[in-house]
N, C-alpha and C positions, 0 to 999 in steps of 0.2 A: 283619229274619226269617227264618228258614228255615219251608218249610211243609214237611212229610214227608203225604203225601197217603197216607192209607192203600186197606189191601187188604181187601178183605171177599170171605170164600168163602164157598158154601156151605154146612152139615154135616147131612144129610140123613137122617133114620134112616132104614130099612130094615126088613121082615122079619127075625124068629129075630137081631135083634141084630148084626145090621153093619150098615158105614153106607160113605156115600160122600160122594166131597168133591168138588167141582166149582168150578176156582176160572173164572170169564169173565172175561172181555178185561177189558170195558170196564162204566160202570156204567148200561147202556142191554142190557146181555143177560142184568146182572144182574138185572134186572127183568121180564125179556123170564121168565124161568130160573123166578125163585120167583112172577112171577106164573100159571103152568103147571101149578109147583106145590104149589099151591091150587089148580085146577083141577082134578084133577087127587088130591087129595085125601091130598095126602102132608105131611108133616108136618116140615118145616122151619127152622132155625139158623144165623142169620149171623156168619160163623168174625171176627175181628180178625187180625193178620198174625199178635202174638201168637200165639192162642191156634193159629191155625193151626203155629206156631212149638213151640211146648209138645207138642203130638202129634207133629209128628218127631225131638221130644226124647226121649220118650214110646216112641215108637218104637223108637225107637237102641239105650234102655236095652235093654230088653224080649230084645235081641238079643244080648245080650256077656256072653262066657266071666263065671257064677259059678263054675266047678272053682278058677281060679287062688287062694290064699289070700295074701296080705302083712302086714306085721309093722303095727302101733300107728307106731314106731318111723324106718318107710321111710316110710309115711302124712304123717307131720309131715316132716319129711326131702325130700319132695319141696315141699307147701307152704310152707316160709322158700325152696328156691332160688327 
């Protein structure tokens, strides 16, 4: 059985709706950072690798060129290829 390690990240809520993503190198560093944030009164929420990938995909999608138009036929042709 293959066991895939779960990589956790911290998603920190900062003022004015900005966020910071921190990727600790190991569980000890993860615990240290979360404990430090609790002491500082900064809210945090752990993210799984899938959630982190979703954020990255969302960021990429926001940066695409939306001015180009394609027909439904062209899309269906690409999907069937």
